[in-house]
VOGU-3710 file (C-alpha; in Angstrom, 3 decimals, decimal comma):
1> mmvnfytsii> -8,334/50,794/-46,473  -4,718/49,756/-47,132  -4,034/49,397/-43,412  -7,064/47,139/-42,992  -6,001/45,059/-45,985  -2,482/44,710/-44,579  -3,607/43,733/-41,073  -6,293/41,321/-42,219  -4,371/39,558/-45,017  -0,601/40,083/-44,980
11> esiltssiti> -0,053/40,413/-41,257  -2,259/37,440/-40,423  -0,096/35,284/-42,717  3,166/36,639/-41,281  2,089/36,020/-37,692  0,393/32,662/-38,111  1,484/30,573/-35,063  4,218/33,152/-34,385  4,366/32,287/-30,677  5,498/28,769/-31,670
21> wyaaatakdk> 8,059/29,346/-34,428  9,487/32,804/-33,560  11,954/31,646/-30,907  13,431/28,976/-33,206  13,652/31,204/-36,293  17,084/32,374/-37,404  18,040/36,038/-37,683  18,146/35,661/-41,465  14,577/34,347/-41,588  13,362/37,103/-39,287
31> grlqrvirsa> 15,156/39,673/-41,441  13,383/38,449/-44,565  9,980/38,688/-42,903  10,849/42,123/-41,533  11,703/43,323/-45,039  8,145/42,419/-46,075  6,851/44,689/-43,308  9,206/47,497/-44,348  8,031/47,204/-47,940  4,444/47,475/-46,743
41> ervigcnlps> 5,381/50,571/-44,717  6,736/52,263/-47,824  3,607/51,401/-49,816  1,107/52,417/-47,135  3,095/55,434/-45,957  2,927/54,853/-42,192  4,786/52,960/-39,467  3,760/49,344/-38,862  4,526/47,075/-35,899  7,786/45,197/-36,353
51> lhdlhtsrkq> 7,948/41,420/-36,293  9,394/41,556/-32,779  6,510/43,738/-31,568  3,957/41,452/-33,187  5,465/38,479/-31,388  5,497/40,363/-28,084  1,856/41,451/-28,442  0,785/37,886/-29,216  2,560/36,568/-26,128  0,886/39,167/-23,922
61> iklpkldyal> -2,660/38,225/-24,923  -4,232/36,378/-21,979  -7,373/34,254/-21,763  -9,527/37,019/-20,183  -8,737/39,193/-23,203  -9,810/36,358/-25,501  -13,067/36,107/-23,579  -13,675/39,803/-24,134  -12,821/39,473/-27,797  -15,169/36,524/-28,292
71> agrsetspgs> -17,946/38,420/-26,503  -17,399/41,433/-28,773  -16,652/43,745/-25,857  -13,587/45,847/-24,977  -11,703/45,791/-21,704  -11,853/48,776/-19,415  -8,356/48,477/-18,010  -6,363/51,758/-18,250  -4,342/52,263/-21,378  -5,684/49,279/-23,322
81> crrtmgfcgi> -8,430/49,028/-25,877  -9,845/46,435/-28,213  -9,446/47,241/-31,904  -12,511/46,494/-34,004  -12,538/46,988/-37,752  -9,257/48,846/-37,398  -10,524/51,544/-34,994  -10,001/52,238/-31,309  -12,914/50,744/-29,398  -12,903/53,051/-26,374
91> recgngprwv> -12,431/56,290/-28,341  -9,528/57,500/-26,192  -7,337/58,032/-29,195  -9,930/59,232/-31,690  -11,466/57,370/-34,577  -8,280/57,017/-36,604  -7,308/53,603/-37,972  -5,544/51,242/-35,553  -4,159/47,747/-35,779  -6,922/45,200/-36,004
101> ghympchadw> -6,910/42,667/-33,181  -3,815/44,091/-31,440  -3,752/44,937/-27,786  -1,333/47,776/-28,316  -1,468/50,999/-26,288  -3,567/53,863/-27,558  -2,624/57,514/-27,009  -3,450/57,221/-23,295  -0,581/54,757/-22,910  2,162/57,002/-24,286
111> vgptvpiciy> 0,743/60,342/-23,163  0,464/59,177/-19,533  4,185/58,660/-18,883  5,352/61,242/-21,447  3,679/64,217/-19,717  5,315/63,814/-16,258  8,753/63,014/-17,683  8,529/66,104/-19,892  7,510/68,229/-16,879  10,462/66,824/-14,974
121> gffsmmrpie> 12,805/67,545/-17,860  11,478/71,093/-18,207  12,020/72,101/-14,570  15,298/70,221/-14,174  16,703/72,250/-17,083  15,106/75,596/-16,186  18,251/76,992/-14,571  18,457/80,794/-14,994  21,924/81,006/-13,443  23,704/78,796/-15,989
131> pfmtefltgt> 24,218/81,368/-18,788  25,869/83,576/-16,150  27,710/80,880/-14,195  31,162/82,206/-15,088  30,230/85,706/-13,920  28,744/84,233/-10,725  31,965/82,356/-9,967  34,389/85,141/-10,930  32,324/88,014/-9,517  31,963/89,329/-5,991
141> yknltteqvn> 29,951/86,287/-4,871  32,753/83,700/-5,160  35,816/85,805/-6,077  37,443/83,139/-8,237  39,775/84,049/-11,074  39,093/83,155/-14,711  42,157/80,898/-14,675  40,813/78,976/-11,656  37,412/78,524/-13,258  38,903/77,412/-16,582
151> rqvypvwtys> 41,541/74,973/-15,304  40,396/73,887/-11,797  36,584/74,125/-11,539  35,016/73,342/-14,905  37,182/70,267/-15,647  35,945/68,627/-12,421  32,504/67,806/-13,789  34,024/66,330/-16,965  36,320/63,928/-15,114  33,742/63,098/-12,416
161> tlvflipvll> 31,063/62,310/-14,996  33,447/59,797/-16,548  33,842/58,068/-13,157  30,113/57,904/-12,409  28,840/56,827/-15,823  29,756/53,140/-15,522  28,125/52,589/-12,088  25,030/54,495/-13,180  24,885/52,520/-16,417  25,006/49,201/-14,543
171> vtdflrykpv> 22,294/50,035/-12,004  19,911/52,112/-14,132  17,946/49,248/-15,638  18,252/47,085/-12,525  16,609/49,853/-10,472  14,064/50,453/-13,274  15,041/54,034/-14,178  12,865/55,993/-11,730  15,211/55,820/-8,684  18,099/57,049/-10,842
181> iilqglshit> 15,966/59,966/-12,073  15,199/60,824/-8,430  18,945/60,658/-7,692  19,507/63,109/-10,535  17,066/65,560/-8,950  18,782/65,251/-5,563  22,181/65,827/-7,162  20,961/69,004/-8,863  19,676/70,335/-5,535  22,948/69,505/-3,764
191> afvlllvgsg> 25,012/71,220/-6,462  23,128/74,515/-6,313  22,962/74,521/-2,515  26,762/74,241/-2,466  27,040/77,074/-4,992  24,823/79,274/-2,823  26,333/78,638/0,614  29,930/77,622/-0,199  32,991/79,720/-0,948  36,378/79,117/-2,511
201> vrsaqlaffs> 37,680/76,715/-5,133  36,987/73,550/-3,077  33,330/74,411/-2,590  32,904/75,117/-6,301  34,619/71,841/-7,142  32,270/69,937/-4,797  29,286/71,631/-6,448  30,424/70,545/-9,900  31,226/67,094/-8,519  27,583/66,761/-7,451
211> ysiamaadva> 26,500/68,207/-10,789  28,483/65,461/-12,540  26,328/62,808/-10,831  23,270/64,457/-12,354  24,977/64,508/-15,741  25,776/60,790/-15,489  22,137/60,079/-14,631  20,967/61,558/-17,941  20,960/58,021/-19,335  18,013/57,201/-17,061
221> yfsyiysvvq> 16,053/60,236/-18,236  16,463/59,444/-21,928  15,959/55,678/-21,518  12,956/55,814/-19,188  10,407/56,815/-21,806  11,348/53,886/-24,059  10,599/51,431/-21,260  6,967/52,536/-20,961  5,818/53,237/-24,544  5,547/51,131/-27,682
231> pshyqrvtsy> 8,194/51,348/-30,463  5,667/52,851/-32,886  5,724/56,041/-30,770  9,509/56,315/-30,349  10,121/59,045/-32,922  7,373/61,254/-31,520  8,074/60,794/-27,804  11,792/61,290/-28,417  11,091/64,665/-29,983  8,813/65,640/-27,060
241> vkaaillgys> 11,254/64,530/-24,365  14,152/66,305/-26,038  12,052/69,396/-26,693  10,996/69,533/-23,028  14,538/69,843/-21,720  15,474/72,286/-24,464  12,389/74,390/-23,790  13,139/74,330/-20,060  16,696/75,511/-20,603  15,487/78,171/-23,013
251> vgallgqlll> 12,875/79,510/-20,586  15,444/79,519/-17,800  18,006/81,430/-19,860  15,472/83,990/-21,083  14,031/84,390/-17,586  17,505/84,994/-16,218  18,190/87,564/-18,938  14,936/89,435/-18,267  15,391/89,444/-14,487  18,988/90,595/-14,802
261> slggvslycl> 18,538/93,244/-17,501  15,071/94,626/-16,751  14,371/93,669/-13,161  17,764/94,449/-11,705  17,834/91,065/-9,956  21,197/89,888/-8,631  22,949/86,723/-9,762  22,479/85,322/-6,266  18,696/85,546/-6,704  18,984/83,774/-10,046
271> aivtlisvti> 20,751/80,932/-8,235  17,862/80,762/-5,746  15,317/80,613/-8,586  17,372/77,784/-10,093  17,283/75,897/-6,796  13,486/76,247/-6,643  13,143/74,941/-10,197  15,246/71,805/-9,631  13,322/71,181/-6,385  10,068/71,162/-8,382
281> slitslflpm> 11,630/68,675/-10,784  12,537/66,392/-7,878  8,945/66,489/-6,615  7,678/65,711/-10,126  9,997/62,708/-10,410  8,252/61,105/-7,434  5,041/60,846/-9,489  6,594/59,148/-12,525  5,024/55,766/-13,352  7,345/52,965/-12,318
291> pktslflkgs> 8,166/50,464/-15,098  6,738/47,102/-14,074  9,904/45,106/-14,642  13,617/45,582/-15,108  13,851/45,232/-18,864  17,456/44,170/-19,317  17,476/41,775/-16,376  13,906/40,604/-16,889  14,806/37,150/-18,088  17,499/36,528/-15,511
301> lsaqqgssve> 15,380/37,809/-12,657  12,385/35,764/-13,699  14,456/32,592/-13,749  16,036/33,440/-10,446  12,679/34,224/-8,834  11,206/30,999/-10,140  14,041/28,910/-8,720  13,976/30,796/-5,426  10,232/30,153/-5,040  10,775/26,433/-5,498
311> dnqesgsqda> 13,651/26,441/-3,037  11,558/28,321/-0,488  8,753/25,813/-0,832  11,170/22,956/-0,224  13,406/24,317/2,492  11,488/27,330/3,767  14,661/29,417/4,262  18,242/29,792/3,115  21,323/30,616/5,082  23,555/33,608/4,373
321> wmksvtaekh> 26,148/31,532/2,532  23,615/30,116/0,071  22,211/33,578/-0,574  25,659/34,951/-1,332  26,344/32,089/-3,757  23,025/32,731/-5,500  23,762/36,451/-5,749  27,221/35,741/-7,154  25,788/33,462/-9,826  23,162/36,057/-10,703
331> vgrmfkrlal> 25,776/38,807/-11,064  27,843/36,489/-13,251  24,857/35,829/-15,509  24,127/39,532/-15,651  27,616/40,487/-16,827  27,755/37,575/-19,262  24,488/38,682/-20,834  25,708/42,279/-20,796  28,784/41,305/-22,816  26,746/39,270/-25,311
341> dfrkcyssva> 24,200/42,045/-25,765  26,940/44,624/-26,139  28,482/42,685/-29,007  25,100/42,079/-30,608  23,990/45,715/-30,384  27,063/47,156/-32,078  27,183/44,511/-34,803  24,899/46,724/-36,905  27,017/49,094/-38,973  24,095/51,482/-39,512
351> mlffciwast> 23,403/51,805/-35,785  27,117/51,968/-35,019  27,523/55,169/-37,048  24,561/56,814/-35,342  26,163/55,885/-32,015  29,499/57,333/-33,153  27,874/60,655/-33,955  25,956/60,638/-30,657  29,221/60,170/-28,726  31,420/62,549/-30,720
361> gkcgfyqvag> 28,662/65,170/-30,937  28,074/65,050/-27,180  31,786/65,519/-26,557  32,069/68,550/-28,829  28,823/70,130/-27,698  29,632/70,111/-23,989  33,126/71,438/-24,631  31,768/74,379/-26,615  28,786/75,012/-24,306  31,005/74,802/-21,227
371> ynqllwiyme> 33,604/77,313/-22,377  31,711/79,713/-24,643  31,190/82,144/-21,754  34,961/82,397/-21,317  35,277/83,226/-25,013  32,713/86,003/-24,659  34,550/87,330/-21,593  37,690/87,507/-23,735  35,847/89,349/-26,514  33,819/91,758/-24,326
381> pgnftafnga> 35,447/91,974/-20,870  33,280/94,823/-19,614  29,871/93,843/-20,960  29,875/90,092/-21,435  26,679/89,350/-19,497  24,533/91,754/-21,499  22,942/89,185/-23,792  24,414/85,813/-22,807  21,101/84,572/-21,434  19,079/85,810/-24,393
391> vdgistlsga> 21,377/84,159/-26,937  21,521/80,923/-24,976  17,752/80,902/-24,482  16,799/81,715/-28,066  19,248/79,194/-29,494  17,905/76,488/-27,187  14,315/77,399/-28,081  15,233/77,119/-31,741  16,801/73,728/-31,036  13,609/72,603/-29,276
401> aasvavghms> 11,507/73,617/-32,278  13,891/71,780/-34,587  13,665/68,677/-32,374  9,872/68,662/-32,537  10,003/69,169/-36,316  12,291/66,153/-36,671  9,661/64,034/-34,928  7,228/64,717/-37,788  9,644/64,400/-40,708  9,226/61,603/-43,253
411> lewsvwgelv> 12,625/60,597/-44,599  14,343/57,311/-45,342  16,868/57,793/-42,541  18,583/54,468/-43,228  19,566/55,862/-46,648  20,073/59,586/-46,060  20,661/59,829/-42,312  24,460/59,671/-42,359  24,685/62,167/-45,220  22,412/64,575/-43,302
421> lggftfliag> 24,643/64,216/-40,239  27,784/64,865/-42,292  26,423/67,930/-44,091  25,020/69,658/-41,020  28,080/68,806/-38,923  30,127/70,709/-41,502  27,931/73,768/-40,806  28,707/73,343/-37,098  32,437/73,282/-37,859  32,103/76,442/-39,962
431> alflmdqtdn> 30,209/78,243/-37,188  32,886/77,386/-34,610  35,676/78,440/-36,951  33,979/81,804/-37,418  33,581/82,149/-33,636  37,336/81,676/-33,347  38,209/84,208/-36,067  35,806/87,049/-35,326  36,224/89,865/-32,824  32,575/90,897/-33,106
441> iwisyscffl> 30,450/89,652/-30,209  27,276/89,680/-32,327  28,805/87,449/-34,987  29,937/85,106/-32,213  26,413/85,102/-30,775  24,960/84,256/-34,199  27,426/81,421/-34,716  26,613/79,957/-31,326  22,901/80,158/-32,180  23,526/78,196/-35,379
451> fktiymqlst> 25,763/75,692/-33,604  23,282/74,872/-30,855  20,211/74,690/-33,108  21,848/72,251/-35,509  23,315/70,094/-32,754  19,963/69,651/-30,984  18,285/68,595/-34,197  20,977/66,078/-35,142  21,074/64,691/-31,616  17,337/63,978/-31,764
461> ictfqiaktl> 17,747/62,173/-35,094  20,442/59,920/-33,632  18,409/59,192/-30,501  15,263/57,913/-32,175  17,193/56,068/-34,891  19,136/54,167/-32,249  15,958/53,480/-30,258  14,129/52,125/-33,313  16,905/49,603/-33,936  17,076/48,168/-30,415
471> qreryalvfg> 14,972/46,013/-28,193  13,782/47,754/-25,072  16,082/46,010/-22,611  19,156/47,388/-24,390  18,359/51,110/-24,240  20,256/51,839/-21,029  23,195/49,755/-22,253  23,577/51,547/-25,595  22,690/55,089/-24,493  24,853/54,716/-21,406
481> fnsfvgtilq> 27,820/53,418/-23,362  27,442/56,218/-25,922  27,528/58,750/-23,086  30,527/56,986/-21,614  32,456/57,135/-24,896  31,483/60,790/-25,336  32,700/61,591/-21,830  35,992/59,766/-22,451  36,534/61,847/-25,574  35,602/64,999/-23,680
491> slltaivint> 38,017/64,129/-20,860  40,818/63,571/-23,357  40,000/66,824/-25,133  39,915/68,679/-21,819  43,213/67,157/-20,689  44,937/68,057/-23,957  43,446/71,457/-24,693  42,949/72,886/-21,196  45,033/71,040/-18,597  48,236/70,496/-20,588
501> kslrltitsq> 50,619/72,991/-19,005  53,075/72,920/-21,899  50,449/74,076/-24,425  48,705/76,837/-22,455  46,301/77,475/-25,317  44,285/80,669/-25,377  40,504/80,425/-25,442  40,421/81,324/-29,146  42,939/78,591/-29,964  40,749/76,149/-28,075
511> fliyasyfaa> 37,783/76,977/-30,299  39,929/76,479/-33,395  40,616/72,945/-32,166  36,882/72,382/-31,556  36,128/73,530/-35,115  38,738/71,141/-36,504  37,259/68,349/-34,396  33,784/68,798/-35,896  35,270/69,135/-39,380  36,879/65,690/-38,987
521> vsllftvrgv> 33,543/64,226/-37,819  31,807/65,859/-40,791  34,295/64,361/-43,237  33,803/60,867/-41,797  30,008/60,995/-42,038  29,929/62,648/-45,438  32,093/59,898/-46,936  30,066/57,226/-45,185  26,783/58,903/-46,193  27,713/59,055/-49,874
531> ytalhmqrpa> 28,701/55,388/-49,799  25,454/54,386/-48,066  23,267/56,421/-50,429  24,922/54,935/-53,520  24,826/51,436/-52,068  21,149/51,616/-51,066  20,043/53,112/-54,387  21,505/50,351/-56,527  19,291/48,571/-59,075  16,923/45,809/-57,995
541> gssqtegdsn> 19,349/43,177/-59,331  21,439/43,610/-56,201  18,442/43,549/-53,860  19,735/40,468/-52,053  22,977/42,211/-51,105  21,064/45,312/-50,117  18,725/43,256/-47,991  21,639/41,691/-46,175  23,139/45,100/-45,446  19,852/46,264/-43,973
551> lpeasrl> 19,378/43,157/-41,882  20,761/44,514/-38,598  18,438/47,493/-38,780  15,385/45,505/-39,713  15,703/42,676/-37,269  15,574/44,818/-34,128  18,759/44,044/-32,227
//
């Protein structure tokens, strides 16, 4: 009833002639209108289309759709349905209330692309060999020493990922995500083939070099889903996409543990199973729906295509010199728009802090996850593979469950989000400090379980909060830059803690530094969270100031 009242009365007033005045409206005016929608969301208790989405949906309505609407019939095109009296007309998404008069996707539109990308994520992360990678490299199969693995092999993927992130970031949206996801699958296959057939330090370094390409391509995996679903589904699809990769890793770790402990399977066979799994993911990536346009470059490309069509009609052909000049101008426009969008995206303080946690959390997580096996070797030299896979698998499964739970939580994240990040990051710091101090392998296992579960949950919160704040064409830019910053921090941490010859820190001293690192992040977000909570909960007399502080979040960057 309240949804129907909102869509028929309030929304119709807000969107009256929106296709005419929206482009000329200032950010302040749009922010004021968006605050009306946010107030309605709090009253009704459900998500409503933002002003930007309403404008987009109005622009996409074509005359054939108006003919259907006037005739009282619904279109039969896949993934679209006519809303009548607030309900889905083709019954694909049940009889629940929908937005009256909107041609917004029903469940078929977000389920269609979400299922294959989740299958891809599951099999690309189902890698049974990973919890035992250190044993595989230092055992009879590769005969590398622990020192070589720690200081020569593992750092390669950190530094290489830093090199590849910028090129991948620049081409991901231009290529429309899917080709980069396919490249990620090919890189995974190459890495594990090299691990199986190669020998020596150089071969292992090449394998991790190829693996770093796949790591850099993660931005395409996490950005793809936002290019094919509506913003109203972001929180849910984010939880599913994150849960898929966590579930895949968990199944792979548990499968490796069972095959190793109960089946007597060798580590070499686990590597073969891993290769089969990533091959399946590559095949799945070929069936992903291709986004129709390049979102970030959509405007530039459209203008360029329009001018090129006119030129072709006049001259019929262009010489090589003219084509190169046109390409140069297009690249210049692309980088100019990239710089403007970059500044605009990070002008929101609220989104900036979520991005800071995403980058710093990624740095700390991969450092801990990459070197925890060496810590367990140090603690239990003769029996360190006994339960590595089980602990890794169960902790990842717990993280997947926490990620799905986050997708269904109702919380005013703009008020409490930073405080939640600060409080739970402090628990992560405590768990790592205990891992450094204890000599008991079971306590270390428990701390790692807590660390990974909390990190996965907080990472999901940051992902969908960032996505909700942005326009679609800026996903690859922001997520890619966050990964780039995280990799820079990780490279610096690796260079200082691991590759500095003068320090020569032991593995336990390294984990003490990681605990201190997360403690500093926790302090930053706790202070910021307390300030935000007090500022947002001020009396109504300061509502104007509060509204201005919320403007960047409300007026979708």
